[in-house]
N, C-alpha and C positions, 0 to 999 in steps of 0.2 A: 503494499499499499504506500503510495506517495504521500509526502508531508503536504499539507495545504499551503498555498501561497497566501501569505498574510498581508492584508492591507492595514497598515498602521494608521490609526486615527488618533491624533492628539487633540484633546479637549482642554482648552484654557478658559476658564471663567471664574468670576468672583462668587463667593458663597450665596449671594442673593439671586442667582439664577440657576439653582440646583435643579429645578423642575426641567428646564430646557436641557441640562446635561443628562438627566435620566431619560429623557425622550431620545437623545441621540443613542444612549446605550440600548434602549428597547428597540430602536429601528435597526441597529447593527445585529442584535440578537435575531430579529425576525428575518433579516436578510440571510444571516448565517443558517438558519433553519430551512429556509426556502432553497438555498444553495445545496444544502446537504441532501434534500429530497431529490435533486436531480444529479447527484454524485459529482457535484462541481467542487474542484479542489481550490477554492477561494474562501478565505475567512477574513471577516473584519474584526480587528482587535482594537478596543478602545483603550488608550492610555490617558490618564488624567494627571495633570500637574500636581493637584492637591494631595494626591495619594503617593507621591514621591517623598522619600526621606532625603533631605537635602542638608549637606554640611554647611555650617554657618561660616567657616573660615575662608571660603573660597568665593569666587564670583558666581552669584546665583545663576545667571543665564548659562555660563559654561557648565555648571553642575547639573542643570536640568538637561542640557544637550547630552552630556556624557551618560546620564541615566536612561534618557529616552532613546538615544541612538537615532536611526533614521526613521522618519515617519513620512507617510504618503499623503495624508490628508490633515490639515490644521484647521481646526474650528475654533473660533473665539466668540464669545457672546458677552456683550457688555449691557448692563441695564441702566437706563436713564443717562445715557451718554449725551452730555451737552458740550458742543464744541466751542460755542461763542457765548 
């Protein structure tokens, strides 16, 4: 059996938009279930920045990148964003 191709989905969001993050996770789970029924070797894997254990003594962005590795899709959701 071949290992599935993983599509890495990086989700970045503040805690006030957890509902939206949970929707992304459910969508990916549903897609994975549907792909499995047709024996498709693709799987969506959600990675969430808030679940990473980050070292405080290093540059936060560099630490996130080293823990996440490569990702294919980057989703960010900001709530009540006012630019001006």
